[in-house]
C-alpha positions as CSV (number, residue, x, y, z in Angstrom):
1,M,34.8,-32.8,65.1
2,V,37.5,-31.0,63.1
3,N,40.1,-33.4,64.4
4,G,38.1,-36.3,63.2
5,A,37.8,-34.7,59.7
6,I,41.5,-34.1,59.6
7,A,42.2,-37.7,60.7
8,A,39.9,-39.0,58.1
9,G,41.6,-36.9,55.4
10,L,45.0,-38.0,56.4
11,A,43.8,-41.7,56.4
12,A,42.4,-41.2,52.9
13,L,45.7,-39.5,51.8
14,A,47.7,-42.4,53.2
15,A,45.5,-44.9,51.5
16,G,45.9,-43.2,48.1
17,G,42.5,-41.5,48.1
18,W,44.0,-38.2,47.2
19,K,45.7,-39.6,44.2
20,M,42.5,-41.2,43.0
21,R,40.4,-38.1,43.5
22,H,42.9,-35.7,41.9
23,H,44.3,-38.0,39.3
24,P,41.5,-40.4,38.3
25,P,42.4,-43.2,36.0
26,P,41.8,-42.4,32.3
27,R,38.4,-43.3,30.9
28,E,38.2,-45.4,27.8
29,V,36.6,-43.9,24.7
30,P,36.4,-46.1,21.6
31,T,38.5,-44.7,18.7
32,S,38.6,-47.6,16.3
33,G,36.3,-50.4,15.2
34,P,33.4,-51.1,12.9
35,T,30.4,-48.8,12.4
36,G,27.0,-49.9,11.5
37,K,23.3,-50.0,12.3
38,L,22.1,-51.0,15.7
39,D,19.8,-54.0,15.9
40,A,16.5,-53.7,17.7
41,A,17.6,-55.8,20.7
42,T,20.7,-53.6,21.4
43,L,18.7,-50.4,21.0
44,A,16.0,-51.8,23.4
45,V,18.7,-52.5,26.0
46,L,20.3,-49.1,25.6
47,M,16.9,-47.4,26.0
48,A,16.3,-49.5,29.2
49,V,19.6,-48.3,30.5
50,A,18.6,-44.7,29.7
51,R,15.4,-45.2,31.7
52,T,17.3,-46.8,34.5
53,L,20.0,-44.2,34.8
54,T,17.6,-41.2,34.6
55,E,14.9,-43.0,36.7
56,R,12.4,-41.5,34.2
57,D,10.4,-42.7,31.3
58,V,12.6,-40.7,28.9
59,L,11.5,-39.4,25.6
60,Q,12.8,-42.1,23.4
61,G,13.3,-40.4,20.1
62,H,16.4,-38.4,20.8
63,Y,18.1,-41.2,22.8
64,A,17.5,-43.7,20.0
65,D,18.7,-41.1,17.5
66,Y,21.8,-40.5,19.6
67,Y,22.7,-44.2,20.0
68,A,22.0,-44.9,16.3
69,Y,24.2,-41.9,15.2
70,Q,27.1,-43.0,17.5
71,A,26.9,-46.6,16.2
72,E,26.8,-45.5,12.5
73,N,29.3,-42.7,12.6
74,R,31.8,-43.1,15.4
75,P,34.4,-45.9,15.1
76,G,34.2,-48.4,17.9
77,Y,30.8,-47.4,19.3
78,L,28.9,-50.3,17.7
79,G,31.3,-52.8,19.2
80,V,31.1,-51.2,22.6
81,Y,27.3,-51.2,22.5
82,R,27.3,-54.9,21.5
83,A,29.8,-55.8,24.2
84,F,27.8,-53.9,26.8
85,V,24.6,-55.8,25.8
86,A,26.6,-59.1,26.0
87,A,27.9,-58.1,29.5
88,L,24.4,-57.4,30.6
89,A,23.1,-60.7,29.2
90,A,25.9,-62.5,31.1
91,E,24.9,-60.9,34.3
92,I,21.2,-61.8,34.2
93,A,20.0,-65.3,34.9
94,S,18.3,-66.0,31.5
95,G,21.2,-64.5,29.5
96,T,19.1,-62.7,26.8
97,P,19.3,-58.9,26.3
98,E,15.6,-58.6,25.9
99,D,15.1,-59.8,29.5
100,F,17.1,-56.9,30.8
101,A,14.7,-54.4,29.1
102,R,11.7,-56.3,30.7
103,K,13.1,-56.2,34.2
104,T,11.8,-53.8,36.9
105,M,13.8,-50.6,37.6
106,A,15.2,-52.2,40.8
107,E,16.3,-55.3,39.0
108,R,18.0,-53.3,36.2
109,W,19.8,-51.2,38.8
110,A,21.1,-54.3,40.5
111,V,22.5,-55.6,37.2
112,L,24.1,-52.2,36.4
113,E,25.7,-52.1,39.8
114,R,27.2,-55.6,39.4
115,I,28.7,-54.5,36.1
116,G,29.8,-51.2,37.5
117,G,31.8,-53.0,40.2
118,S,33.6,-55.2,37.7
119,S,36.9,-54.5,35.9
120,V,35.0,-54.3,32.6
121,S,33.0,-51.2,33.7
122,R,35.7,-48.7,32.6
123,R,35.1,-49.7,29.0
124,F,31.5,-48.7,29.3
125,D,31.7,-45.7,31.5
126,V,32.1,-42.9,28.9
127,P,30.4,-44.2,25.8
128,I,27.3,-45.5,27.7
129,I,26.9,-44.2,31.2
130,Q,28.4,-40.7,31.0
131,E,27.1,-40.0,27.4
132,T,23.5,-41.1,28.3
133,L,23.5,-38.8,31.3
134,A,24.9,-36.0,29.1
135,V,22.0,-36.5,26.7
136,F,19.6,-36.4,29.7
137,M,21.1,-33.2,31.0
138,R,20.8,-31.5,27.6
139,T,17.2,-32.6,27.0
140,D,14.9,-34.2,29.6
141,A,16.4,-32.5,32.6
142,W,15.2,-29.2,31.1
143,L,11.6,-30.6,30.9
144,L,11.8,-31.7,34.5
145,L,12.8,-28.2,35.5
146,G,9.6,-26.9,34.0
147,Y,10.7,-25.7,30.5
148,A,8.4,-26.5,27.6
149,D,11.5,-27.6,25.5
150,W,15.2,-27.8,25.9
151,P,17.7,-25.3,24.5
152,G,18.0,-25.5,20.7
153,M,14.4,-26.5,20.1
154,A,12.1,-24.0,18.4
155,R,9.4,-22.7,20.7
156,G,7.1,-19.8,21.1
157,L,6.6,-19.5,17.3
158,E,2.9,-20.3,17.6
159,N,2.4,-17.3,19.8
160,Y,3.0,-14.9,16.9
161,T,-0.4,-13.9,15.6
162,R,0.4,-10.6,13.9
163,P,1.9,-10.5,10.4
164,L,5.4,-8.9,10.1
165,P,5.4,-5.3,9.0
166,E,6.1,-4.6,5.4
167,P,9.6,-3.3,4.7
168,A,9.9,0.4,3.8
169,R,10.3,1.0,0.1
170,S,12.6,3.7,-1.1
């Protein structure tokens, strides 16, 4: 068993696996480009991607706010979002972005996997896939763990029923 693991490790090392694991190729993050408001179709596709990646019916408000903020304030994100929607549209049979949002979870996964295996996927990895999962980890994942809210949200204030004591006067 140990010899098999060593042989597999040496084979991966010889094939360049060590280099890829320890020195992954750089991820592309947009740094320049136009900013602006997201159109409804692009936002619908991004929300469908969030539901697909998390495999949950996510709370839509903070994801929509996140995507809108990125598009309006971070140079290049609007263009990446639009290019991503165009890439999705090119992968599905009908070619319209709205059709991606209407597909079943399994169908959306299949489209995302086809794009993930293409050379264009590096452009979308950080601004769409990784950042969507980061929003999930900071928000909805806490709800799945059983918390009433995620960190940073006011909670428990409704439990205070006694008035605060008067300050001492001198």
